[in-house]
N, C-alpha and C positions, 0 to 999 in steps of 0.2 A: 093280568093287565089287559088282555084282550077283552075280557068281559067288562071291565071298567071303562074301556075306551070305545065300546060299541056305540055307534051312532053319534060319536063326537069327532070333531075336527081338531087335529093337532096343529097348533100354530107355534112355531119356534119363536123364542124371545127376539132373536135377531131379525125376524120377519114382522114383528108386531106393528111397528110404525107404518110400514107399507100396507099391511093388511087393514089397519084401522082407516087408512086413507081410501082404500079401494073397495072395502066391503062393509056392510052393516052387521057388525059382529053381535049386536043385540038380538038379531033374529036367528042365530045359530047357536048350537051347543058346542063350545070349543074349550080346549084345555091347553095349557102351556106348562113347561117344566123349566126350572132354573136352579142354578147353583149359587149359593151365597158366596160371592167373590170378595166382598168387603162389607164390614160392619162399622158404622159410626158409633162412637160412645153415646149411650142414651142421652137425649137432650131434654130440656124443659121448655115447654111452650109458654107464651105470654100469660096464659091462665094458670100456670104452675103445674100442668099435667106433663108427665114424662112420656116420651115417645122414642122410637128407634127408627133408624134408616138403614136399610140393606140395599146393596148393589147386587143385582142378579144378572147372570149371563148364561147362555146356553152352550158355551164352550165352542161354538162354531166361529164366531167373530168376536174376539175379545174387546173390540172397540165399541160394540153395541151392547150397552148395559141398560137395565131398567132399574130405577130407584123405587123401592117399596117402603112406604111409611107405615109404621105399626103404631096404633093408638089404642088406648083403653085396655079392655080385657085381652085383646090380641097381643099387645105389647107385654102385658103382665105374664101371659102364658108362654111367650116365645122369645123374649129378649135375650135369653141365655143360649139360644141355639147357636151351635158352632159354625164358624166360617167354613166353607167347603161342603156344607150340608145341601142335599138336593131337596 
């Protein structure tokens, strides 16, 4: 993990909103981790394509969640991922 994180900045999901407001994250190599705390049953968009919505949390502040929308190949590959997965 140390090798993978070398020269990268860890930003916790619960800090993401404030970091986006204060820093230009496009200019740095950053990473975050999250736990799937809720999954919505796959939905169909107006164009008929199926997508998933995951609620992610870093388990520091359970009131601070990030919604992740999965479309296309990402949805097809990962929609069965279990709740509780990191």
